[in-house]
OpenMM code with the backbone's topology and positions (N, CA, C; nanometers):
from openmm import Vec3, app, unit

residues = "MET THR ARG LEU ARG ALA LEU CYS THR ALA VAL ALA LEU VAL CYS ALA SER GLY GLN VAL LEU ALA ASP THR ALA SER HIS ASN ALA SER ALA GLU LYS PHE LEU MET MET ALA HIS ALA ASP LYS LEU GLY THR PRO VAL TYR MET GLN VAL GLN GLN MET PHE ALA GLN ARG PHE GLU GLN THR LYS ALA PRO ALA SER LYS LYS SER VAL LEU ASP SER TYR GLN ALA LYS ALA ASN ALA ALA LEU ASP GLN ALA ILE GLY TRP ASN LYS LEU LYS PRO ASP MET VAL LYS LEU TYR THR THR THR PHE THR GLU SER GLU LEU LYS ASP LEU VAL ALA PHE TYR GLN SER PRO LEU GLY LYS LYS VAL LEU GLU LYS MET PRO GLN VAL THR GLN GLN SER ALA GLN LEU THR GLN GLN LYS LEU GLU SER ALA VAL PRO VAL VAL ASN LYS LEU LEU ALA ASP MET THR LYS GLU LEU ASP PRO ASN ALA GLY LYS VAL VAL ALA PRO ALA LYS LYS".split()
positions = [
    Vec3(0.0711, -0.1091, 0.0016),
    Vec3(-0.0013, 0.0030, -0.0042),
    Vec3(0.0877, 0.1223, -0.0007),
    Vec3(0.2060, 0.1222, 0.0720),
    Vec3(0.2807, 0.2394, 0.0790),
    Vec3(0.3500, 0.2625, -0.0504),
    Vec3(0.3716, 0.1530, -0.1294),
    Vec3(0.4316, 0.1777, -0.2696),
    Vec3(0.3400, 0.2446, -0.3586),
    Vec3(0.2110, 0.2105, -0.3477),
    Vec3(0.1121, 0.2701, -0.4277),
    Vec3(0.0866, 0.4181, -0.3926),
    Vec3(0.0993, 0.4540, -0.2666),
    Vec3(0.0884, 0.5874, -0.2229),
    Vec3(0.2144, 0.6654, -0.2674),
    Vec3(0.3317, 0.6133, -0.2655),
    Vec3(0.4580, 0.6685, -0.3099),
    Vec3(0.4411, 0.6967, -0.4662),
    Vec3(0.3984, 0.6019, -0.5374),
    Vec3(0.3885, 0.6102, -0.6807),
    Vec3(0.2777, 0.7189, -0.7156),
    Vec3(0.1616, 0.7166, -0.6395),
    Vec3(0.0716, 0.8297, -0.6637),
    Vec3(0.1305, 0.9670, -0.6390),
    Vec3(0.2021, 0.9694, -0.5264),
    Vec3(0.2665, 1.0997, -0.4914),
    Vec3(0.3617, 1.1386, -0.6006),
    Vec3(0.4488, 1.0542, -0.6526),
    Vec3(0.5418, 1.0789, -0.7554),
    Vec3(0.4681, 1.1323, -0.8869),
    Vec3(0.3585, 1.0585, -0.9256),
    Vec3(0.2838, 1.1001, -1.0358),
    Vec3(0.2301, 1.2435, -1.0242),
    Vec3(0.1731, 1.2641, -0.9041),
    Vec3(0.1226, 1.3973, -0.8789),
    Vec3(0.2251, 1.5055, -0.8851),
    Vec3(0.3466, 1.4711, -0.8379),
    Vec3(0.4485, 1.5760, -0.8438),
    Vec3(0.4987, 1.6035, -0.9829),
    Vec3(0.5065, 1.4941, -1.0674),
    Vec3(0.5444, 1.5118, -1.2014),
    Vec3(0.4456, 1.5880, -1.2889),
    Vec3(0.3107, 1.5698, -1.2601),
    Vec3(0.2094, 1.6466, -1.3249),
    Vec3(0.2140, 1.7926, -1.2750),
    Vec3(0.2376, 1.8150, -1.1503),
    Vec3(0.2377, 1.9489, -1.0966),
    Vec3(0.3652, 2.0224, -1.1451),
    Vec3(0.4773, 1.9561, -1.1480),
    Vec3(0.5931, 2.0273, -1.2088),
    Vec3(0.5776, 2.0601, -1.3551),
    Vec3(0.5019, 1.9737, -1.4337),
    Vec3(0.4818, 2.0045, -1.5657),
    Vec3(0.3968, 2.1270, -1.5772),
    Vec3(0.2987, 2.1499, -1.4817),
    Vec3(0.2069, 2.2637, -1.4881),
    Vec3(0.3037, 2.3885, -1.4559),
    Vec3(0.3841, 2.3683, -1.3605),
    Vec3(0.4726, 2.4819, -1.3109),
    Vec3(0.5642, 2.5240, -1.4285),
    Vec3(0.6151, 2.4285, -1.4962),
    Vec3(0.7046, 2.4648, -1.6169),
    Vec3(0.6217, 2.5424, -1.7275),
    Vec3(0.5045, 2.4832, -1.7431),
    Vec3(0.4139, 2.5610, -1.8417),
    Vec3(0.3920, 2.6957, -1.7965),
    Vec3(0.3442, 2.7170, -1.6629),
    Vec3(0.3252, 2.8470, -1.6185),
    Vec3(0.4419, 2.9445, -1.6269),
    Vec3(0.5570, 2.8910, -1.5940),
    Vec3(0.6862, 2.9629, -1.6105),
    Vec3(0.7053, 3.0109, -1.7524),
    Vec3(0.6812, 2.9203, -1.8394),
    Vec3(0.7101, 2.9514, -1.9804),
    Vec3(0.6234, 3.0536, -2.0299),
    Vec3(0.4913, 3.0469, -1.9934),
    Vec3(0.3909, 3.1419, -2.0159),
    Vec3(0.4214, 3.2847, -1.9577),
    Vec3(0.4604, 3.2764, -1.8363),
    Vec3(0.4945, 3.4071, -1.7624),
    Vec3(0.6115, 3.4643, -1.8294),
    Vec3(0.7129, 3.3894, -1.8706),
    Vec3(0.8344, 3.4319, -1.9445),
    Vec3(0.7894, 3.4915, -2.0714),
    Vec3(0.6997, 3.4294, -2.1440),
    Vec3(0.6662, 3.4823, -2.2775),
    Vec3(0.5824, 3.6150, -2.2493),
    Vec3(0.5063, 3.6321, -2.1556),
    Vec3(0.4421, 3.7510, -2.1319),
    Vec3(0.5305, 3.8642, -2.1000),
    Vec3(0.6446, 3.8353, -2.0266),
    Vec3(0.7414, 3.9270, -1.9909),
    Vec3(0.8127, 3.9791, -2.1167),
    Vec3(0.8544, 3.8758, -2.1917),
    Vec3(0.9183, 3.9058, -2.3191),
    Vec3(0.8366, 3.9905, -2.4148),
    Vec3(0.7139, 3.9551, -2.4229),
    Vec3(0.6225, 4.0323, -2.5161),
    Vec3(0.6175, 4.1822, -2.4510),
    Vec3(0.6059, 4.1967, -2.3306),
    Vec3(0.6024, 4.3329, -2.2718),
    Vec3(0.7334, 4.4063, -2.3059),
    Vec3(0.8524, 4.3404, -2.2806),
    Vec3(0.9753, 4.3991, -2.3091),
    Vec3(1.0016, 4.4431, -2.4424),
    Vec3(0.9535, 4.3629, -2.5345),
    Vec3(0.9619, 4.3972, -2.6860),
    Vec3(0.8795, 4.5212, -2.7115),
    Vec3(0.7470, 4.5311, -2.6549),
    Vec3(0.6652, 4.6347, -2.6824),
    Vec3(0.7263, 4.7590, -2.6216),
    Vec3(0.7961, 4.7493, -2.5065),
    Vec3(0.8551, 4.8737, -2.4458),
    Vec3(0.9864, 4.9103, -2.4958),
    Vec3(1.0279, 4.8334, -2.6034),
    Vec3(1.1612, 4.8521, -2.6735),
    Vec3(1.2779, 4.8360, -2.5834),
    Vec3(1.2589, 4.7438, -2.4901),
    Vec3(1.3720, 4.7220, -2.4010),
    Vec3(1.4997, 4.6683, -2.4759),
    Vec3(1.4861, 4.6164, -2.5938),
    Vec3(1.5940, 4.5673, -2.6728),
    Vec3(1.6776, 4.6856, -2.7240),
    Vec3(1.6281, 4.8090, -2.7039),
    Vec3(1.6957, 4.9209, -2.7499),
    Vec3(1.7623, 5.0019, -2.6288),
    Vec3(1.7588, 4.9397, -2.5219),
    Vec3(1.8092, 5.0193, -2.3942),
    Vec3(1.9543, 5.0507, -2.4056),
    Vec3(2.0271, 4.9674, -2.4822),
    Vec3(2.1723, 4.9950, -2.4947),
    Vec3(2.2115, 5.1016, -2.5961),
    Vec3(2.1139, 5.1353, -2.6773),
    Vec3(2.1463, 5.2241, -2.7988),
    Vec3(2.2187, 5.3522, -2.7483),
    Vec3(2.1628, 5.4255, -2.6518),
    Vec3(2.2379, 5.5425, -2.6036),
    Vec3(2.3910, 5.5182, -2.5684),
    Vec3(2.4148, 5.4065, -2.5126),
    Vec3(2.5574, 5.3683, -2.4747),
    Vec3(2.6274, 5.3500, -2.6081),
    Vec3(2.5811, 5.2774, -2.7000),
    Vec3(2.6542, 5.2617, -2.8321),
    Vec3(2.6756, 5.3911, -2.9035),
    Vec3(2.5808, 5.4772, -2.8941),
    Vec3(2.5964, 5.6039, -2.9608),
    Vec3(2.7080, 5.6945, -2.8939),
    Vec3(2.7108, 5.6874, -2.7532),
    Vec3(2.8055, 5.7641, -2.6818),
    Vec3(2.9413, 5.7122, -2.7081),
    Vec3(2.9642, 5.5808, -2.7178),
    Vec3(3.0949, 5.5129, -2.7400),
    Vec3(3.1386, 5.5586, -2.8891),
    Vec3(3.0457, 5.5476, -2.9727),
    Vec3(3.0746, 5.5845, -3.1167),
    Vec3(3.1169, 5.7349, -3.1245),
    Vec3(3.0459, 5.8146, -3.0495),
    Vec3(3.0857, 5.9571, -3.0459),
    Vec3(3.2247, 5.9796, -2.9839),
    Vec3(3.2497, 5.9001, -2.8739),
    Vec3(3.3747, 5.9131, -2.8127),
    Vec3(3.4921, 5.8811, -2.9119),
    Vec3(3.4714, 5.7764, -2.9895),
    Vec3(3.5843, 5.7370, -3.0796),
    Vec3(3.5898, 5.8466, -3.1947),
    Vec3(3.4764, 5.8987, -3.2375),
    Vec3(3.4825, 5.9997, -3.3435),
    Vec3(3.5589, 6.1278, -3.2888),
    Vec3(3.5239, 6.1638, -3.1580),
    Vec3(3.5947, 6.2952, -3.1019),
    Vec3(3.7418, 6.2559, -3.0956),
    Vec3(3.7772, 6.1424, -3.0511),
    Vec3(3.9171, 6.1113, -3.0367),
    Vec3(3.9946, 6.1097, -3.1809),
    Vec3(3.9195, 6.0630, -3.2716),
    Vec3(3.9699, 6.0697, -3.4131),
    Vec3(3.9937, 6.2129, -3.4556),
    Vec3(3.8997, 6.3011, -3.4238),
    Vec3(3.9204, 6.4448, -3.4589),
    Vec3(4.0414, 6.5020, -3.3767),
    Vec3(4.0463, 6.4634, -3.2491),
    Vec3(4.1485, 6.5273, -3.1668),
    Vec3(4.2884, 6.4901, -3.2072),
    Vec3(4.3031, 6.3732, -3.2749),
    Vec3(4.4229, 6.3377, -3.3194),
    Vec3(4.4633, 6.3964, -3.4484),
    Vec3(4.3655, 6.4782, -3.5106),
    Vec3(4.3866, 6.5386, -3.6388),
    Vec3(4.4298, 6.4473, -3.7432),
    Vec3(4.3737, 6.3164, -3.7337),
    Vec3(4.3999, 6.2188, -3.8384),
    Vec3(4.3467, 6.2584, -3.9748),
    Vec3(4.4178, 6.2363, -4.0731),
    Vec3(4.3617, 6.2706, -4.2130),
    Vec3(4.2421, 6.1774, -4.2397),
    Vec3(4.1540, 6.2246, -4.3268),
    Vec3(4.0341, 6.1618, -4.3678),
    Vec3(4.0714, 6.0189, -4.4283),
    Vec3(4.1953, 6.0083, -4.4791),
    Vec3(4.2307, 5.8798, -4.5319),
    Vec3(4.2382, 5.7594, -4.4322),
    Vec3(4.2424, 5.8114, -4.3084),
    Vec3(4.2561, 5.7138, -4.1864),
    Vec3(4.1182, 5.6770, -4.1279),
    Vec3(4.0117, 5.7156, -4.1986),
    Vec3(3.8804, 5.6965, -4.1459),
    Vec3(3.8465, 5.5555, -4.1363),
    Vec3(3.9125, 5.4633, -4.2158),
    Vec3(3.8901, 5.3264, -4.2013),
    Vec3(3.9366, 5.2723, -4.0633),
    Vec3(4.0418, 5.3351, -4.0250),
    Vec3(4.0924, 5.2986, -3.8817),
    Vec3(3.9899, 5.3288, -3.7723),
    Vec3(3.9226, 5.4535, -3.7838),
    Vec3(3.8099, 5.4856, -3.6910),
    Vec3(3.6968, 5.3749, -3.7043),
    Vec3(3.6582, 5.3504, -3.8303),
    Vec3(3.5497, 5.2515, -3.8507),
    Vec3(3.5818, 5.1189, -3.7886),
    Vec3(3.7023, 5.0714, -3.8086),
    Vec3(3.7550, 4.9481, -3.7537),
    Vec3(3.7403, 4.9433, -3.5999),
    Vec3(3.7860, 5.0489, -3.5371),
    Vec3(3.7797, 5.0545, -3.3953),
    Vec3(3.6349, 5.0696, -3.3365),
    Vec3(3.5446, 5.1506, -3.4108),
    Vec3(3.4189, 5.1609, -3.3717),
    Vec3(3.3422, 5.0226, -3.3842),
    Vec3(3.3726, 4.9437, -3.4802),
    Vec3(3.3088, 4.8116, -3.4957),
    Vec3(3.3641, 4.7178, -3.3805),
    Vec3(3.4884, 4.7304, -3.3459),
    Vec3(3.5476, 4.6545, -3.2310),
    Vec3(3.4718, 4.6967, -3.1006),
    Vec3(3.4554, 4.8226, -3.0867),
    Vec3(3.3816, 4.8659, -2.9677),
    Vec3(3.2452, 4.8168, -2.9577),
    Vec3(3.1685, 4.8173, -3.0711),
    Vec3(3.0278, 4.7686, -3.0877),
    Vec3(3.0298, 4.6169, -3.0446),
    Vec3(3.1239, 4.5438, -3.0904),
    Vec3(3.1409, 4.4068, -3.0581),
    Vec3(3.1630, 4.3873, -2.9100),
    Vec3(3.2517, 4.4632, -2.8512),
    Vec3(3.2733, 4.4548, -2.7064),
    Vec3(3.1345, 4.4843, -2.6261),
    Vec3(3.0621, 4.5906, -2.6742),
    Vec3(2.9364, 4.6231, -2.6122),
    Vec3(2.8339, 4.5151, -2.6330),
    Vec3(2.8379, 4.4522, -2.7544),
    Vec3(2.7493, 4.3440, -2.7802),
    Vec3(2.7616, 4.2330, -2.6706),
    Vec3(2.8928, 4.2020, -2.6398),
    Vec3(2.9228, 4.0974, -2.5497),
    Vec3(2.8781, 4.1372, -2.4078),
    Vec3(2.8779, 4.2629, -2.3783),
    Vec3(2.8308, 4.3100, -2.2388),
    Vec3(2.6965, 4.3358, -2.2237),
    Vec3(2.6357, 4.4172, -2.3194),
    Vec3(2.5034, 4.4672, -2.2983),
    Vec3(2.4084, 4.4462, -2.4265),
    Vec3(2.4597, 4.3600, -2.5126),
    Vec3(2.3686, 4.3246, -2.6235),
    Vec3(2.2418, 4.2588, -2.5760),
    Vec3(2.1344, 4.2768, -2.6548),
    Vec3(1.9993, 4.2221, -2.6076),
    Vec3(2.0019, 4.0810, -2.5649),
    Vec3(2.0801, 3.9974, -2.6511),
    Vec3(2.0877, 3.8562, -2.6115),
    Vec3(2.1498, 3.8308, -2.4780),
    Vec3(2.2269, 3.9219, -2.4281),
    Vec3(2.2952, 3.9156, -2.3008),
    Vec3(2.1960, 3.9700, -2.1971),
    Vec3(2.1269, 4.0689, -2.2189),
    Vec3(2.0352, 4.1334, -2.1273),
    Vec3(1.9015, 4.0658, -2.1061),
    Vec3(1.8568, 4.0089, -2.2169),
    Vec3(1.7083, 3.9581, -2.2201),
    Vec3(1.6848, 3.8546, -2.1110),
    Vec3(1.7711, 3.7474, -2.0905),
    Vec3(1.7378, 3.6598, -1.9697),
    Vec3(1.7230, 3.7286, -1.8515),
    Vec3(1.8106, 3.8126, -1.8143),
    Vec3(1.8001, 3.8832, -1.6809),
    Vec3(1.6873, 3.9808, -1.6792),
    Vec3(1.6583, 4.0404, -1.7838),
    Vec3(1.5339, 4.1369, -1.7883),
    Vec3(1.4018, 4.0650, -1.7766),
    Vec3(1.3930, 3.9437, -1.8424),
    Vec3(1.2786, 3.8576, -1.8322),
    Vec3(1.2645, 3.8188, -1.6805),
    Vec3(1.3741, 3.7761, -1.6218),
    Vec3(1.3697, 3.7364, -1.4874),
    Vec3(1.3292, 3.8453, -1.3947),
    Vec3(1.3808, 3.9658, -1.4184),
    Vec3(1.3424, 4.0837, -1.3404),
    Vec3(1.1995, 4.1215, -1.3522),
    Vec3(1.1502, 4.1129, -1.4714),
    Vec3(0.9993, 4.1442, -1.4884),
    Vec3(0.9040, 4.0269, -1.4309),
    Vec3(0.9577, 3.9035, -1.4433),
    Vec3(0.8649, 3.7906, -1.3990),
    Vec3(0.8737, 3.7874, -1.2446),
    Vec3(0.9754, 3.8345, -1.1749),
    Vec3(0.9830, 3.8348, -1.0394),
    Vec3(0.9098, 3.9630, -0.9845),
    Vec3(0.9014, 4.0641, -1.0618),
    Vec3(0.8293, 4.1898, -1.0174),
    Vec3(0.6752, 4.1894, -1.0465),
    Vec3(0.6446, 4.1386, -1.1607),
    Vec3(0.5001, 4.1383, -1.2122),
    Vec3(0.4527, 3.9924, -1.2351),
    Vec3(0.3310, 3.9867, -1.1868),
    Vec3(0.2584, 3.8580, -1.2217),
    Vec3(0.2350, 3.8398, -1.3609),
    Vec3(0.2063, 3.7211, -1.4040),
    Vec3(0.1660, 3.7016, -1.5452),
    Vec3(0.0459, 3.7904, -1.5906),
    Vec3(-0.0504, 3.7944, -1.4974),
    Vec3(-0.1674, 3.8764, -1.5289),
    Vec3(-0.1355, 4.0191, -1.5441),
    Vec3(-0.0445, 4.0740, -1.4497),
    Vec3(-0.0065, 4.2113, -1.4607),
    Vec3(0.0618, 4.2392, -1.5863),
    Vec3(0.1508, 4.1455, -1.6357),
    Vec3(0.2259, 4.1533, -1.7555),
    Vec3(0.1314, 4.1723, -1.8751),
    Vec3(0.0255, 4.0788, -1.8677),
    Vec3(-0.0772, 4.0899, -1.9750),
    Vec3(-0.1528, 4.2181, -1.9754),
    Vec3(-0.1783, 4.2751, -1.8635),
    Vec3(-0.2374, 4.4044, -1.8474),
    Vec3(-0.1603, 4.5073, -1.9010),
    Vec3(-0.0316, 4.5098, -1.8769),
    Vec3(0.0664, 4.6121, -1.9365),
    Vec3(0.0706, 4.6002, -2.0800),
    Vec3(0.0738, 4.4748, -2.1400),
    Vec3(0.0704, 4.4545, -2.2755),
    Vec3(-0.0597, 4.5105, -2.3380),
    Vec3(-0.1682, 4.4919, -2.2779),
    Vec3(-0.2937, 4.5485, -2.3306),
    Vec3(-0.2860, 4.6971, -2.3223),
    Vec3(-0.2416, 4.7521, -2.2138),
    Vec3(-0.2187, 4.8970, -2.2060),
    Vec3(-0.1362, 4.9638, -2.3236),
    Vec3(-0.0317, 4.9025, -2.3406),
    Vec3(0.0647, 4.9490, -2.4380),
    Vec3(0.0195, 4.9288, -2.5815),
    Vec3(-0.0780, 4.8429, -2.6006),
    Vec3(-0.1405, 4.8258, -2.7308),
    Vec3(-0.2488, 4.9265, -2.7588),
    Vec3(-0.2900, 5.0005, -2.6566),
    Vec3(-0.4009, 5.1032, -2.6648),
    Vec3(-0.3392, 5.2243, -2.7187),
    Vec3(-0.4233, 5.3102, -2.7666),
    Vec3(-0.3709, 5.4432, -2.8091),
    Vec3(-0.2963, 5.5185, -2.7140),
    Vec3(-0.3524, 5.5282, -2.5983),
    Vec3(-0.2711, 5.6077, -2.4811),
    Vec3(-0.1347, 5.5218, -2.4583),
    Vec3(-0.1329, 5.3933, -2.4532),
    Vec3(-0.0140, 5.3242, -2.4195),
    Vec3(0.0835, 5.3448, -2.5326),
    Vec3(0.0446, 5.3552, -2.6595),
    Vec3(0.1387, 5.3674, -2.7640),
    Vec3(0.1964, 5.5134, -2.7588),
    Vec3(0.1187, 5.6130, -2.7120),
    Vec3(0.1640, 5.7491, -2.6937),
    Vec3(0.2630, 5.7532, -2.5875),
    Vec3(0.2408, 5.6825, -2.4717),
    Vec3(0.3309, 5.6730, -2.3652),
    Vec3(0.4679, 5.6272, -2.4130),
    Vec3(0.4642, 5.5120, -2.4851),
    Vec3(0.5863, 5.4595, -2.5394),
    Vec3(0.6589, 5.5532, -2.6186),
    Vec3(0.5840, 5.6301, -2.7052),
    Vec3(0.6442, 5.7209, -2.7951),
    Vec3(0.7023, 5.8430, -2.7283),
    Vec3(0.6307, 5.9008, -2.6322),
    Vec3(0.6691, 6.0310, -2.5688),
    Vec3(0.7506, 6.0196, -2.4444),
    Vec3(0.7445, 5.9088, -2.3724),
    Vec3(0.8101, 5.8948, -2.2411),
    Vec3(0.9558, 5.9231, -2.2488),
    Vec3(1.0323, 5.8706, -2.3493),
    Vec3(1.1773, 5.9080, -2.3397),
    Vec3(1.1990, 6.0610, -2.3445),
    Vec3(1.1262, 6.1352, -2.4207),
    Vec3(1.1372, 6.2847, -2.4272),
    Vec3(1.1002, 6.3356, -2.2982),
    Vec3(0.9884, 6.2973, -2.2417),
    Vec3(0.9452, 6.3517, -2.1182),
    Vec3(1.0436, 6.3206, -2.0007),
    Vec3(1.0965, 6.2026, -1.9953),
    Vec3(1.1969, 6.1679, -1.8989),
    Vec3(1.3209, 6.2569, -1.9083),
    Vec3(1.3630, 6.2803, -2.0340),
    Vec3(1.4871, 6.3662, -2.0645),
    Vec3(1.4612, 6.5054, -2.0202),
    Vec3(1.3416, 6.5586, -2.0526),
    Vec3(1.3063, 6.6949, -2.0165),
    Vec3(1.2919, 6.7139, -1.8638),
    Vec3(1.2367, 6.6099, -1.8060),
    Vec3(1.2217, 6.6089, -1.6519),
    Vec3(1.3551, 6.6143, -1.5902),
    Vec3(1.4486, 6.5298, -1.6394),
    Vec3(1.5855, 6.5342, -1.5819),
    Vec3(1.6523, 6.6716, -1.6048),
    Vec3(1.6290, 6.7392, -1.7202),
    Vec3(1.6893, 6.8709, -1.7355),
    Vec3(1.6267, 6.9776, -1.6430),
    Vec3(1.4943, 6.9672, -1.6308),
    Vec3(1.4238, 7.0565, -1.5386),
    Vec3(1.4854, 7.0517, -1.3954),
    Vec3(1.4880, 6.9208, -1.3526),
    Vec3(1.5451, 6.8932, -1.2202),
    Vec3(1.6900, 6.9566, -1.2093),
    Vec3(1.7679, 6.9333, -1.3072),
    Vec3(1.9181, 6.9735, -1.3060),
    Vec3(1.9118, 7.1352, -1.2982),
    Vec3(1.8333, 7.1954, -1.3733),
    Vec3(1.8295, 7.3425, -1.3722),
    Vec3(1.7876, 7.3912, -1.2370),
    Vec3(1.6800, 7.3343, -1.1686),
    Vec3(1.6363, 7.3762, -1.0416),
    Vec3(1.7423, 7.3401, -0.9396),
    Vec3(1.8142, 7.2340, -0.9553),
    Vec3(1.9151, 7.1894, -0.8526),
    Vec3(2.0304, 7.2855, -0.8489),
    Vec3(2.0611, 7.3517, -0.9601),
    Vec3(2.1772, 7.4430, -0.9692),
    Vec3(2.1575, 7.5547, -0.8662),
    Vec3(2.0452, 7.5970, -0.8292),
    Vec3(2.0292, 7.7074, -0.7440),
    Vec3(2.0519, 7.6569, -0.5909),
    Vec3(2.0347, 7.5284, -0.5699),
    Vec3(2.0608, 7.4744, -0.4321),
    Vec3(2.2081, 7.4401, -0.4116),
    Vec3(2.2918, 7.4344, -0.5122),
    Vec3(2.4223, 7.3783, -0.4836),
    Vec3(2.5036, 7.4788, -0.4045),
    Vec3(2.4985, 7.6139, -0.4243),
    Vec3(2.5806, 7.6971, -0.3376),
    Vec3(2.5320, 7.6982, -0.1961),
    Vec3(2.4006, 7.6795, -0.1713),
    Vec3(2.3449, 7.6760, -0.0401),
    Vec3(2.3956, 7.5470, 0.0287),
    Vec3(2.3795, 7.4379, -0.0369),
    Vec3(2.4295, 7.3084, 0.0203),
    Vec3(2.5873, 7.3113, 0.0469),
    Vec3(2.6603, 7.3740, -0.0448),
    Vec3(2.8052, 7.3752, -0.0275),
    Vec3(2.8382, 7.4699, 0.1024),
    Vec3(2.7577, 7.5750, 0.1206),
    Vec3(2.7779, 7.6580, 0.2350),
    Vec3(2.7471, 7.5900, 0.3613),
    Vec3(2.6354, 7.5202, 0.3576),
    Vec3(2.5974, 7.4244, 0.4760),
    Vec3(2.7026, 7.3310, 0.5093),
    Vec3(2.7572, 7.2705, 0.4129),
    Vec3(2.8591, 7.1729, 0.4367),
    Vec3(2.9810, 7.2300, 0.4952),
    Vec3(3.0214, 7.3527, 0.4429),
    Vec3(3.1407, 7.4204, 0.5066),
    Vec3(3.1082, 7.4649, 0.6361),
    Vec3(2.9852, 7.5076, 0.6680),
    Vec3(2.9521, 7.5542, 0.8151),
    Vec3(2.9536, 7.4431, 0.9088),
    Vec3(2.8998, 7.3214, 0.8612),
    Vec3(2.9042, 7.2041, 0.9455),
    Vec3(3.0448, 7.1608, 0.9728),
    Vec3(3.1348, 7.1636, 0.8647),
    Vec3(3.2679, 7.1225, 0.8806),
    Vec3(3.3387, 7.2190, 0.9877),
    Vec3(3.3119, 7.3527, 0.9754),
    Vec3(3.3695, 7.4471, 1.0720),
    Vec3(3.3208, 7.4202, 1.2138),
    Vec3(3.1950, 7.3906, 1.2323),
    Vec3(3.1376, 7.3677, 1.3559),
    Vec3(3.1950, 7.2428, 1.4273),
    Vec3(3.2144, 7.1396, 1.3427),
    Vec3(3.2674, 7.0121, 1.3897),
    Vec3(3.4179, 7.0208, 1.4228),
    Vec3(3.4861, 7.0931, 1.3366),
    Vec3(3.6395, 7.1060, 1.3545),
    Vec3(3.6749, 7.2528, 1.3249),
    Vec3(3.6814, 7.3271, 1.4382),
    Vec3(3.7073, 7.4721, 1.4223),
    Vec3(3.8482, 7.5065, 1.3511),
    Vec3(3.9320, 7.4165, 1.3474),
    Vec3(4.0660, 7.4364, 1.2810),
    Vec3(4.0528, 7.4042, 1.1227),
    Vec3(3.9473, 7.3439, 1.0832),
    Vec3(3.9295, 7.3064, 0.9350),
    Vec3(3.9365, 7.4349, 0.8534),
    Vec3(4.0024, 7.4354, 0.7552),
    Vec3(4.0023, 7.5421, 0.6625),
    Vec3(4.0999, 7.6579, 0.7044),
    Vec3(4.1651, 7.6531, 0.8119),
    Vec3(4.2518, 7.7490, 0.8577),
    Vec3(4.3925, 7.7054, 0.8106),
    Vec3(4.4627, 7.8108, 0.7695),
    Vec3(4.5976, 7.7847, 0.7234),
    Vec3(4.6880, 7.7698, 0.8435),
    Vec3(4.7575, 7.6532, 0.8425),
    Vec3(4.8469, 7.6263, 0.9593),
    Vec3(4.9858, 7.6810, 0.9252),
    Vec3(5.0332, 7.7536, 1.0195),
    Vec3(5.1737, 7.8081, 1.0005),
    Vec3(5.2799, 7.6860, 1.0095),
    Vec3(5.3806, 7.6906, 0.9349),
    Vec3(5.4786, 7.5891, 0.9437),
    Vec3(5.5420, 7.5779, 1.0787),
    Vec3(5.5780, 7.4639, 1.1217),
    Vec3(5.6396, 7.4375, 1.2610),
    Vec3(5.7752, 7.5106, 1.2569),
    Vec3(5.8009, 7.5743, 1.3634),
    Vec3(5.9396, 7.6383, 1.3871),
    Vec3(6.0456, 7.5238, 1.4245),
    Vec3(6.1662, 7.5411, 1.3736),
    Vec3(6.2697, 7.4413, 1.4101),
    Vec3(6.3387, 7.4790, 1.5308),
] * unit.nanometer
topology = app.Topology()
chain = topology.addChain("A")
for resn in residues:
    res = topology.addResidue(resn, chain)
    for name in ("N", "CA", "C"):
        topology.addAtom(name, app.Element.getBySymbol(name[0]), res)
């Protein structure tokens, strides 16, 4: 009788694990669909562009003749290959899928996909990068007025904690 119970338990576990694997695959597929709609595969693009610009600037700084542009192109291609190895979508995707499946339920991911397929969701996808950039610029501009105040507060605190800080110390006499 105990063998029958053990066999039934084993069969139940196998069936349950099959369902878990199917649920995991479905959850992963929902996460991947959302990530593609959100253009997560393009997350590294600004980095690639910045590195390309860095190489182009260095090329200009060296005052290399135009005939050496093939050298620039070669190094830019090598840099792209190095970036592909580090942050290419095929490298990021498994971790991104895991991040989203641990953060959102499958149902939530399906709701996100539905939202981003709506007219408003499409507009959010289109406009959010610009809004985010402009928000950062606004914050930076406002922050500039606080920098002198914060620096003075930091200097005042340092002076209060260490009255000798900032004073010029005369050289020791021999």
